[in-house]
N, C-alpha and C positions, 0 to 999 in steps of 0.2 A: 382796606382802610388803615390809615396810620393815625394814631392819636398822640399828640405831644402837648404836655401841660407845662406852661411856664408861669412865673409869677411876675406881674407888673404891679399896678395898684390893686388889682384883683387877679385871681387865677385866670389864665387864658388857655382855653382848650382848643388847640388847632387841629382841625380834621383835614386829612388829605385822602383823596380817593372817593370811594362809594360808601355811603352809609345805608346799608340795606337790612332787611329783617334778620339775616343771619349774623351780621356784625353788630347790630344794635345792642345786644347784651354787654359787649365789651365796652361800648361807650357809656352805657348806664352804670356799669361797675366803676369806671373812672370818675364819673360824676358823683356817685354815692360816696366814694372815698373822700372827695373834696368836701362834700357836705358834712360827712362825719367828722372831718378835721376842723369844722367850725366855719367854713366858708359859706357865706350867704349871698354873695354877689359873684356872678360868673360871667365871663365873656367867651362866647362860642365864635371862633373864627372859622367859617366855612368858605373862605375865599379860595381855598385849594380843593374844595370838595366838588366832585363831578356830578354827584347824584345823591338824592336822599329819597327813600321810600317811606311807606307807612310805619315801618319799624323804627326808623330814625325819628320820624315825627312824633310817634308815641313816646319815645324817650324824652324829647324836648318838652312835650306837654306835661309829662310826668314830673319833669324837673321844675317847670313853672309852678305846678301845683304844690310841690314840696317847699319852694322858697317864696311863694307869692306873698305871704304875710310877714316875712322877715327879711327879704332880700330882693334882688333884681337880676335880670338876665338880659345881657346885651348880645346881639347876634350880628355877625358880619358876613355878608355875602354879596358878591357882584354878579353871581350867576342868576340870570333872569328866571330860569326854570325853578330854582330853589326858592327864590323870593316869591314867585307866583304861587308855589305850593304852600308856603307858609301863610300867605294871604288867604288862600282858599280854605285852609283848615281853621282859620280864625284866631291864630295866636296873637294877633294885634289887639284883640279885645282885652288882653291882660294889661293892666296898667304898669305892671312890673317887667314888661317886655318891650325892648326897642330894637329896631333894625337899622343897621348902618352899612354904608358902602365901603368904609375903611376901618381898620383897627384903630388908627389914631383918633378918629371921630368917636368911636365907642369908648375909648379910654378917657377922652376929654369929658364925655358925658358922665362917666363914673366919678371923675374928679369933682365935677359940679354937684352931683348927688351927694357924695360923701362930705363935701364942704357944708352942705345944708344940714346934715345930720349931726354936725359937731356943735 
């Protein structure tokens, strides 16, 4: 797994490779650093991720719980298996979570959300 964090309108966490139980703590650490720096809105770009297991899902749900009252999480993936897994575990029930098929769509959504907050 490779993690690359860039800053657009919000931090973008791009994941390449497999997010499994053994690599999940590395992802969690990167996310925690962003949250500690005051970031409340995060974009996860999993468009280059091949696989995510329960360890990765646990990190995503934990992140949703941490930011659900103060922020938003947008998620990008075109991998049907990843999308299906997210649907199965019920992350869509969080009103602060949205799933997109492209990074551009997810960024546009953040722009609209942040406009409403001003």
